[in-house]
Structures are given as C-alpha cells and as structure tokens.
C-alpha positions, 0 to 999 in steps of 0.5 A: 717270855713276852712282856711290854717293857714300858712306854715310849714315843717317837717324833720326826719329819718326812719330806719328798720332792718330785720333779719332771725335768724333761718329757718322760723323765721323773726324778725324786728325793726324800728322807726322814728324821726320827727321834724315838725314845723309851719314856719309862720302864714298867716296874716288876718286869719278869726279865731283867733289863738294863734299859733306861728311859731315854734309850732309843727304841729298837728298829727305828733308824735316826734317818733314811734317805732315798732318791731315784728316777724313771724314764719312759719313751714311746716307740713311735706309733707302735703302742709300745713304751720302753722304760727304765728306773732306779732307786737308792735307799739309805738307812741310818743306824738303829738298834734291834734289842731292848735289854742292853744299852745301844752300842754295847756288844749285846745291842750293836748299832746296825744300819748305815747301809744303802741298797740300789735297785734297777729295772728296764723293760717295755709295755703296752696296754696289755703286755709288760716285760721287764728285767730287774736287779734288786740290791744291785751292788750286793750289799751284805747288810745285817738288818736285824740281830738278836744276841742270843749268845750274849744272853746264853753266856750271861747265865754262865753257860759256855759255847764250844770254841768258834761257836755262835748262836746269834740270830742274824737277818741280812738284806737279800743278796743281789737278785735278778728278775725277769717278769712278763705280765698280761692284762685280761 
C-alpha cells in the first residue's frame, strides 16, 4: 500500500566558505542544519501508524558537515598539471521510516557517519589520468533501514531462530578507481 501520510515542512540554513590560501590550493568547508517535521496526519489511513505531528520526516539529517581541499601544480612548461584533492562529509542522524516513533526498535536513528574520498592525478588540455579512493577508511555506514521484520512480527508471525528479513542499504565499501579520459 502506498499512500500519503499527511503534511510536513522543513526549514534550515546552509553555509559554505571557500578560500585560496596559496597559489594552486583551494580549501572549502560547509554545512547544513535542517529541522523537518510532520505537521498533520490524514484521517482514515489504510495502514495503521503511530506517527504523530511533530515527528521528524524520514531521510532528513539534522545536520551535515563537509570539508576538503584541492591542490594543482603545473609541471614546468610541459603543459601537464598534477592535482590532488580530498573531501570528508559528515551526515548527522536521521530516521528512515514513518510508521513508528524515531529511536524505537522499528525506526532506529541512523546516520552519524563520515565518509572520506581522495583523488590524485595529472592532466593536460586533452588527457587526464587519475587514481581515486571512495570511502577511504571503509566506513560501514547503514544509510537506509526498512524494518520489515518488525512489521512481520507485529502481526504475530514468527521467524526461525537467527533469521532476519530487514531491508538494509549500506554505504559502498572502499572503492579504488583508475580513470583515463581523452577530449576529442
């Protein structure tokens, strides 16, 4: 069953600053603060919910922070530049489910993770070659959780011992990339 649960709103602030402290070096930092809540619940919903006005909207973190930098340097008069960059992004806590109160076993708070990415390489007007690593510290962050098992058992159904049918999505593991590009 897919239905609209009610009305909600969000309000927040976002800020970013960039600086170039030295030739070829750019640094940045930024962040957001968002408050998102359910304002009202529609009557006569098909699915029973314990959601109440004032509850957080799912998938909206309270805040995010990010920072990083990029360095680029020309290799003499060769026409080639070398570069390196890195970013770190922090995601505050959030929920992923409407039907139960935030922080309950059926709707745990997720988030509070940071992911770092790095890239080094070289390029000229036509060619680029770089080596990158995403999720450099191999953070095993759960980004979405649908508590299928909680719904299953709330109807009095039982699972075999040790079984779990929750639907969970995780941030991708550490990933290395080697990229070559050409402009024609």
